[in-house]
C-alpha positions in Angstrom: 79.5 129.4 128.3 76.9 127.3 130.1 75.2 128.9 133.1 74.9 126.1 135.6 73.6 128.5 138.3 70.3 129.0 136.5 68.7 126.0 138.3 69.6 127.5 141.7 68.0 130.8 140.7 64.8 129.0 139.5 64.6 127.1 142.8 64.8 130.3 144.7 61.9 131.8 142.8 59.8 128.7 143.5 60.5 128.9 147.2 59.8 132.6 147.4 56.4 132.1 145.7 55.2 130.1 148.7 55.3 133.1 151.0 53.4 136.4 151.2 55.0 139.3 149.6 56.3 141.4 152.5 57.8 144.1 150.2 61.3 143.7 151.6 63.8 142.5 149.0 67.6 141.8 149.4 69.2 141.2 145.9 72.6 139.6 145.6 74.2 139.5 142.2 76.6 136.7 141.4 80.0 136.9 139.8 79.4 135.8 136.3 82.4 134.3 134.5 82.8 134.0 130.7 85.5 132.6 128.4 86.0 135.4 126.0 89.0 134.1 124.1 91.7 131.5 124.2 89.7 128.3 123.5 89.4 127.3 119.9 86.5 125.1 118.6 88.8 122.2 118.0 92.4 121.0 118.4 94.4 118.2 116.8 97.3 116.4 118.4 99.7 113.4 117.8 99.6 111.0 120.8 103.0 110.7 122.6 104.3 113.6 120.5 102.3 116.8 121.0 101.4 118.8 124.1 98.0 120.5 124.2 98.3 124.1 125.5 95.2 126.2 126.1 95.2 129.6 127.9 91.6 130.8 128.3 90.9 134.5 128.7 88.2 135.1 131.3 85.9 138.0 132.1 84.3 138.6 135.5 81.3 140.8 136.4 82.7 141.2 139.9 85.9 140.1 141.7 88.7 138.9 139.4 91.7 139.5 141.6 91.3 137.1 144.5 93.6 134.3 143.7 92.1 131.8 146.1 88.5 132.5 145.2 88.4 130.4 142.0 89.0 126.7 141.4 89.9 125.4 138.0 89.7 122.0 136.3 90.3 120.5 132.9 88.6 117.2 132.0 88.7 114.9 129.0 86.3 112.1 127.8 85.6 110.3 124.5 83.1 112.1 122.3 80.0 110.5 120.9 77.4 108.0 122.0 79.9 105.8 123.7 81.5 108.6 125.6 83.6 107.6 128.5 84.0 108.9 132.0 85.4 112.4 132.5 89.0 112.2 133.5 90.7 115.2 135.2 93.9 116.2 133.5 94.7 119.5 135.2 93.7 121.8 138.1 95.4 124.9 136.6 93.8 127.7 134.7 96.2 127.3 131.8 96.3 123.8 130.4 99.6 122.2 129.5 98.8 118.5 128.8 101.3 116.1 127.1 98.8 114.0 125.0 99.0 110.3 125.6 95.5 109.2 124.5 94.6 106.5 122.0 93.5 107.6 118.5 90.0 109.0 119.0 87.9 112.2 119.1 87.5 113.7 122.6 85.7 116.4 124.4 87.9 118.6 126.6 85.9 120.4 129.3 87.1 123.5 131.2 85.5 124.3 134.5 85.7 127.4 136.8 84.2 127.2 140.3 83.6 130.3 142.4 84.3 129.1 146.0 82.3 132.0 147.5 79.0 131.3 145.6 79.7 127.6 144.9 78.6 128.2 141.3 80.4 126.5 138.5 80.9 127.8 134.9 82.1 125.6 132.0 83.2 125.6 128.4 84.3 122.8 126.1 86.2 122.1 122.9 87.0 119.0 120.7 90.4 117.2 120.5 91.2 115.0 117.6 94.0 112.6 118.6 96.0 110.6 116.0 99.2 108.7 116.1 102.2 109.4 113.9 101.2 106.4 111.8 97.4 106.8 111.7 97.0 108.4 108.3 99.6 109.6 105.8 101.8 108.8 102.9 104.2 105.8 103.2 107.3 106.4 101.1 109.2 103.2 100.3 112.8 103.3 99.0 116.4 102.8 100.0 119.0 104.1 102.4 122.6 102.9 102.2 121.6 100.0 100.0 118.9 98.7 102.4 115.1 99.0 102.3 113.9 102.1 104.1 110.4 103.5 104.9 109.6 107.1 105.6 106.1 108.4 106.5 104.5 111.8 106.0 101.9 111.7 108.8 98.8 113.9 108.2 96.5 114.7 111.0 92.7 115.1 110.8 93.0 118.8 110.3 95.8 118.6 107.7 98.9 119.1 109.8 101.9 117.2 108.6 105.0 115.7 110.1 107.7 113.7 108.4 108.9 110.6 110.2 112.1 109.1 108.6 113.6 105.6 108.6 110.6 104.0 110.3 111.9 100.4 109.7 115.0 101.2 111.8 113.1 100.4 115.0 110.5 98.1 113.5 112.2 94.8 114.7 112.9 93.7 111.1 116.3 92.8 109.8 118.0 94.7 107.1 116.2 94.0 103.8 117.2 94.4 100.2 115.1 95.4 97.1 112.1 97.6 97.9 109.1 96.6 95.8 105.9 98.1 97.2 104.2 99.2 100.3 100.6 98.0 100.6 97.9 99.4 102.8 94.5 97.8 102.3 91.4 99.9 102.9 89.9 100.8 106.2 87.5 97.9 106.5 87.8 95.7 109.6 90.6 93.5 108.2 92.9 96.2 107.0 96.6 95.6 107.0 100.0 97.1 106.1 102.4 94.9 104.1 106.0 95.6 103.2 107.0 93.9 100.0 110.7 93.4 99.3 113.0 91.1 97.4 114.0 89.5 100.7 110.4 88.7 101.8 107.0 90.2 102.6 106.1 91.3 106.1 103.0 92.6 107.8 103.4 95.7 109.9 101.3 96.7 112.9 98.7 99.2 111.8 99.2 101.5 114.8 103.0 101.4 115.4 104.3 99.9 112.1 106.3 97.5 114.2 107.0 94.0 112.8 109.5 91.2 113.1 110.7 88.0 111.5 107.6 86.1 112.6 105.4 88.5 110.6 106.5 87.0 107.3 103.6 86.5 104.9 104.5 82.8 104.8 102.5 82.3 107.9 99.3 83.1 105.9 100.0 80.7 103.1 98.7 77.1 102.7 100.7 76.1 99.6 103.1 73.3 100.7 105.4 74.0 97.7 106.0 77.7 98.5 109.7 78.4 99.0 111.1 79.9 102.2 112.3 83.0 100.3 108.8 83.8 98.9 108.4 87.5 98.1 105.1 89.1 97.1 105.1 91.7 94.4 101.4 92.9 94.6 98.4 92.6 97.0 94.9 93.9 96.5 91.6 93.6 98.4 88.0 94.4 97.8 85.3 95.6 100.2 84.1 92.0 100.8 87.4 90.9 102.3 88.5 89.1 99.2 92.3 89.4 98.9 94.6 88.5 96.0 98.4 88.3 95.9 101.1 87.8 93.3 104.4 86.5 94.4 107.3 84.7 92.7 105.2 85.1 89.4 102.4 83.0 91.0 98.8 84.0 91.7 97.1 83.4 95.1 93.7 84.3 96.4 91.8 84.3 99.6 88.0 84.2 99.1 87.0 85.2 102.6 89.4 86.8 105.0 86.6 86.9 107.6 86.7 83.1 108.0 90.4 82.5 107.2 93.5 84.6 106.6 95.1 81.8 104.5 96.0 82.0 100.9 95.3 78.7 99.0 97.3 77.0 96.3 98.3 79.1 93.2 95.6 79.4 90.5 97.8 80.7 87.6 96.7 77.8 85.4 93.9 77.1 82.9 92.6 73.8 84.3 92.0 73.4 88.0 93.3 69.8 87.8 96.5 70.8 86.0 100.0 71.1 87.5 101.2 73.3 84.6 101.5 76.9 85.8 102.2 80.0 83.7 104.3 83.0 85.0 102.3 86.0 86.1 103.4 89.6 85.5 104.1 91.0 89.0 101.1 93.5 89.1 97.4 93.1 89.1 95.1 94.8 86.5 91.9 95.8 88.2 89.1 98.3 88.4 89.6 101.0 91.0 86.7 101.3 93.5 86.3 103.4 96.7 89.1 103.5 99.3 91.6 101.8 97.0 89.7 98.5 96.8 88.9 96.7 93.6 85.5 95.7 92.0 84.5 93.0 89.6 86.8 90.6 87.8 90.6 90.9 88.1 93.0 90.5 85.2 96.7 89.4 85.1 99.2 89.0 82.3 100.4 85.5 81.3 104.1 86.1 80.6 104.7 82.7 79.0 101.8 82.8 76.5 101.9 86.7 76.3 98.2 87.1 76.9 95.7 88.8 79.2 93.6 86.5 81.3 91.0 87.0 84.1 89.8 85.3 87.2 86.3 86.2 88.6 85.6 87.8 91.9 83.9 85.1 94.0 83.5 84.0 97.6 83.7 80.4 96.4 87.1 78.8 96.1 89.0 79.7 92.9 91.1 77.1 91.1 92.1 78.6 87.7 92.2 81.5 85.4 90.2 82.0 82.2 91.2 83.2 78.7 89.3 86.0 77.1 87.5 85.9 73.7 88.2 88.3 70.8 85.7 89.8 68.5 85.9 91.0 64.9 86.9 94.7 64.7 88.6 94.8 68.1 91.5 97.2 68.4 93.8 94.4 69.6 93.8 90.7 70.6 94.0 89.6 74.2 96.9 87.4 73.1 99.3 90.2 72.3 102.5 88.4 71.8 104.2 91.4 73.5 106.4 91.9 76.5 104.6 93.6 79.4 106.5 96.7 80.6 104.0 98.3 83.1 100.4 98.4 84.0 98.3 101.3 85.5 94.8 101.3 86.9 93.2 104.7 86.5 89.8 106.4 87.0 89.6 107.7 83.5 86.2 107.1 81.8 87.1 106.0 78.2 85.3 104.1 75.5 86.4 101.0 77.3 84.4 101.9 80.3 84.7 103.7 83.6 88.0 103.4 85.4 90.2 102.4 82.5 93.3 100.2 82.9 96.4 100.6 80.8 99.3 98.4 79.7 102.6 99.7 78.3 104.0 96.9 76.1 107.0 96.2 73.9 106.6 94.1 70.7 109.2 91.6 69.4 110.2 94.2 66.8 111.0 96.7 69.6 107.9 98.9 69.1 106.1 100.3 72.2 102.3 100.5 72.6 99.6 101.6 75.0 96.7 99.2 75.4 93.5 100.5 77.1 90.7 98.4 78.5 88.3 97.9 81.4 89.4 95.1 83.7 86.1 94.4 85.5 84.1 93.9 82.2 87.0 92.8 80.0 86.0 95.4 77.4 88.7 96.6 75.1 89.5 100.3 74.4 92.3 101.2 72.0 95.9 100.5 71.0 98.3 103.4 70.5 101.9 103.3 69.0 104.2 105.3 71.3 107.5 104.1 69.8 108.6 107.6 68.7 108.3 109.2 72.2 111.6 110.6 73.5 113.4 108.2 75.9 110.6 105.7 75.9 113.0 102.8 75.9 114.6 104.1 79.1 111.3 104.8 81.0 110.5 102.5 83.9 107.4 104.1 85.5 104.3 105.4 83.9 101.1 107.2 85.2 97.8 108.1 83.5 95.4 111.0 83.9 92.0 110.4 85.4 90.4 113.0 83.2 92.2 113.0 79.8 94.0 110.5 77.6 97.4 111.6 78.9 100.3 109.5 80.0 103.2 110.7 82.1 106.6 109.0 82.3 110.2 109.8 83.2 113.7 109.0 82.1 116.8 110.3 84.0 115.9 113.8 85.3 113.2 114.6 82.7 109.5 114.3 83.1 107.5 113.8 79.9 103.8 113.6 78.9 102.0 112.4 75.8 98.4 112.6 74.6 97.2 109.5 72.8 94.2 109.7 70.5 92.9 107.7 67.5 94.3 110.3 65.3 97.9 110.1 66.7 100.2 110.6 69.6 101.8 113.9 70.6 104.3 114.5 73.4 105.8 117.2 75.5 108.7 117.6 78.0 107.1 118.9 81.2 110.2 119.5 83.4 113.9 118.7 83.9 114.5 118.4 87.6 118.3 118.2 87.3 118.4 115.4 89.9 117.5 111.8 89.1 113.7 111.1 89.1 113.1 107.9 91.2 109.3 107.8 91.3 106.1 109.0 89.7 102.9 108.5 91.5 99.3 109.5 90.5 97.0 109.9 93.4 94.1 107.6 92.3 92.3 107.3 95.6 92.4 110.4 97.8 92.3 113.1 95.1 91.4 111.0 92.1 89.2 113.7 90.6 91.9 116.4 90.6 94.7 114.7 88.6 97.2 115.1 91.4 100.5 113.4 91.2 103.9 113.2 93.1 107.4 113.2 91.8 110.4 111.9 93.8 114.0 113.0 93.0 117.3 112.0 94.6 120.8 113.3 94.9 123.6 112.0 97.2 124.0 115.3 99.1 120.4 116.0 100.1 118.8 112.6 99.8 115.2 112.2 98.5 112.7 114.9 97.8 109.0 114.5 97.0 107.0 117.3 95.3 103.3 117.5 94.5 101.8 118.6 91.1 98.5 118.8 89.4 97.6 118.6 85.7 95.7 121.7 84.7 92.1 121.0 83.8 92.5 121.7 80.1 91.8 119.2 77.3 93.6 121.3 74.7 97.1 121.5 76.3 99.1 119.5 78.8 100.3 121.8 81.6 101.2 121.1 85.2 101.2 123.3 88.2 103.2 122.9 91.4 101.4 122.5 94.8 103.8 124.7 96.8 103.0 123.5 100.3 104.3 120.0 99.6 108.1 119.7 99.5 109.2 116.7 101.7 113.0 116.5 101.9 115.6 114.4 103.7 114.0 111.2 102.6 115.5 108.0 101.3 115.7 107.2 97.7 111.9 106.9 97.2 110.7 104.3 94.6 107.0 104.0 95.5 104.4 105.4 97.8 100.9 104.6 99.1 98.3 106.1 101.3 98.0 104.5 104.7 94.4 103.9 105.7 93.6 104.1 109.5 
C-alpha cells in the first residue's frame, strides 16, 4: 500500500518550522487504509472470454462504516516503458470487469479516496491478457470426413481451455485431407498455415480466420503451378528464409523481409535444366530454437532414391546438390530405398547434435533406420528394424531427444525400440484399446524432457489426446503418464503443432 498522504505531512512540518514554538499542539490522526487481502500479485485472462473479479479486503484505523465517506476506482494501463494512459474501468469497491483488451501485460490500479481528508490510498496488480488463439496446441484432424482444427489454448500462467472445431467459423469452405498445421516461430514474419489435400491457406495469427483468398497460391511466382496446388511441409529459419514442399516440388523464399513470394521450383540438379525430380513430402533439417531450422536443409529425391541438400542462403537458389560418400560410411546417400518417414530430433549422436532420422523400406521389403545430421550432412548409422512387431503397418514414428529410442504405433498398440550398433531390441509400451491416430514428440517446448503426445479415437467419444514422458533411464524404456493432460471431445487428430504468438 502506497501512502500518498506523506507529502502532505512533510509540507505541514515545513510550514510549522517557520513559526515560533508556542507550545500549543492540536494533533489530528488520519484514517489509514490498507489492503490486507483479496488482491493477488498477478492475474491472467482471455480477452472477450473471461471476467476479472477482485474483491479487496480493507482495514481502517478509524471509520469504516460510513458508506458515503469513501470513493473507489479501478484503472488499467499497459505495463512497461511504453505504458499507456490510465483508463478507469470501475468505480465500485469490488471489481467485476469483462476483459476486452488486446493481448498485452497490464497494470491494474485500485484507489480508495477518503472524502473527509481528501487522502488517496492505492494498490496495484498485474494482468496478463491473451486471446484464445495466442499460444497453445493446434490439433489438426477430421470431423465427419472434413478437415477440422481444435486448439488447446494455454495462457501465460498455464491455464488451459479447449476450443473445438475452429475452422467452422474461419470463412474457409469444407476441405478434405488434413496434412499438417504449420506455425512458424515468433519472429516478425510469423504465420499460421493450414495444409490440406484441397489446398493450403494462411490463417490470421490472432483470430485464426481465413478465406478462399488466403490460398498460398497468392505467394507463388511459378507460372506453371496448378490451381489445386497443395503444400505438404513449410519451414522457416530465424533469418526469414522460408522453404516449402508442395505437389512433390521444392520452393524457397530467400528473404521474406523483402518479398513474400516463392520462386520457381529448385528440385533439379542443374539450374538451367527443366528436368525435375519428385521430392518426398517432408523436409530433413536441424532443429534450432523456437522451431526454426539452421544450416543446410536436405530432401529426399524419390525418383533417384537419394538424399540431396540445398544450402541456406540469402541469395537466389536454383538447384539442389548431391552428397559425396566416403569409404567406411554406414550407408550411401543414394540408398535405393523407399522413404517411409522422416523425423528431426534433438538427440546428440555420433552424427552430430540434433540428429535426423529416416525410416526406409528396401526393394526386398526390409526396414531400416538411417541417422545423420542434416546441417553438416554427416552420417550416423544404419539399423535393421525388419523384425519389429507390426513395423509394416506403422505410419508415424518419433524419436527420443536423449536416447537411441524410436516410438511407433500400429492399430491400438504403442511400441518402442532401442537401436544400437550391437542390435535392436523392442518393447510394447501400451495398448490403448482405441485406434491410435497420432504420435507427436515435443521437440521445441519441452525438448529436453522427452515429452510426447498420443491421440486416440473412437466413434462414441471422438478424439482424445494424452501426454507422456520417457523416463530418464538409459537401461530400460519406460513411460509415465502426465495426469493433468487429457483433452477429450476432439476430432480425429492426425497431427499437432505449437502455435507461436
